[in-house]
C-alpha positions in Angstrom: 0.0 0.0 0.0 1.3 3.5 -0.9 1.5 6.0 1.9 -0.3 9.3 1.2 2.0 12.3 0.7 1.8 15.8 1.9 3.3 19.0 0.6 5.7 21.1 2.7 8.0 24.0 2.0 11.7 24.3 3.0 13.2 27.7 3.1 16.7 29.1 3.8 18.2 32.5 3.4 22.0 32.8 3.2 23.7 36.2 3.1 23.8 36.3 -0.7 20.8 34.3 -1.7 17.6 32.6 -0.6 15.7 29.5 -1.6 12.2 28.1 -1.2 11.7 24.5 -2.1 8.3 22.7 -2.3 8.7 19.0 -1.3 6.2 16.1 -1.2 6.9 13.8 1.7 5.0 10.7 3.1 2.7 11.3 6.0 4.6 10.8 9.2 7.9 12.2 7.9 10.0 14.0 10.6 11.2 17.5 10.2 14.9 16.4 9.8 13.9 13.7 7.2 11.9 16.3 5.2 15.0 18.5 5.2 17.1 15.7 3.9 14.5 14.8 1.3 14.3 18.4 0.0 17.9 18.4 -1.4 18.6 21.8 0.0 22.0 20.6 1.3 23.2 20.3 -2.4 22.3 24.0 -2.9 23.9 25.1 0.4 26.8 22.7 1.2 27.8 24.7 4.3 24.6 23.6 6.0 24.8 20.8 8.6 21.2 19.6 8.4 21.8 17.2 11.3 22.5 20.1 13.8 21.3 23.4 12.4 18.4 25.1 14.3 15.1 24.8 12.5 11.5 25.9 12.9 8.1 25.9 11.4 6.4 29.2 10.7 8.8 31.2 12.9 8.7 28.9 15.9 11.9 27.0 16.8 11.3 23.3 17.1 13.3 21.8 20.0 13.1 18.2 18.8 13.1 18.1 15.0 14.2 14.5 14.9 10.8 13.5 16.3 8.5 16.3 15.2 6.3 15.1 12.3 5.6 17.7 9.6 2.0 18.5 8.7 0.6 19.4 5.3 1.5 23.0 4.3 4.2 23.5 6.9 7.0 25.9 6.1 10.2 24.5 7.5 12.7 27.3 8.1 16.4 26.7 8.5 18.0 29.3 10.8 21.6 30.7 10.7 23.6 32.8 13.1 23.2 36.5 12.9 26.1 38.4 11.4 26.0 41.1 14.1 24.4 41.5 17.4 21.3 43.8 16.9 21.9 45.6 20.2 25.5 46.4 19.2 24.5 47.6 15.8 21.9 50.0 17.3 24.5 51.3 19.8 27.0 52.0 17.1 24.4 53.7 14.9 23.3 55.9 17.9 26.9 56.8 18.6 27.5 57.7 15.0 24.3 59.9 14.9 25.3 61.7 18.1 28.8 62.4 16.7 27.3 63.8 13.5 24.9 66.0 15.4 27.7 67.3 17.6 29.8 68.1 14.5 26.9 70.0 12.9 26.4 72.0 16.0 30.0 73.2 16.1 
C-alpha cells in the first residue's frame, strides 16, 4: 500500500541568496527527514542539516528528529546573525550623536 503524501516548503536565506523548495513527503515524515528529502544541502553545502536550528512558521522546534511535519508546513532553517542587533543599534546611535555634535559646532 502506498503511503499518502503531503506538501511542505523548506526555506533558507543565506547572506547572498535565498531559496524556497516545495517538497512532497510521506505522511509521518519527521522534520529532519523532510530537510534531507528536500535536497537543500546540495544547494547550500555549508549547512549541517543534522544540527542546524530549524523551525516551522517562525517557531523554533526543540526536537526536530521526532517532530512530524504537517501538510502546508513551512520549514525554516536558521543561521547565526552576522552582528548583534543591540551592538548595531548602539553603534548607529553613537554615529548619529557624533554627526549631530559636528553639525552644532
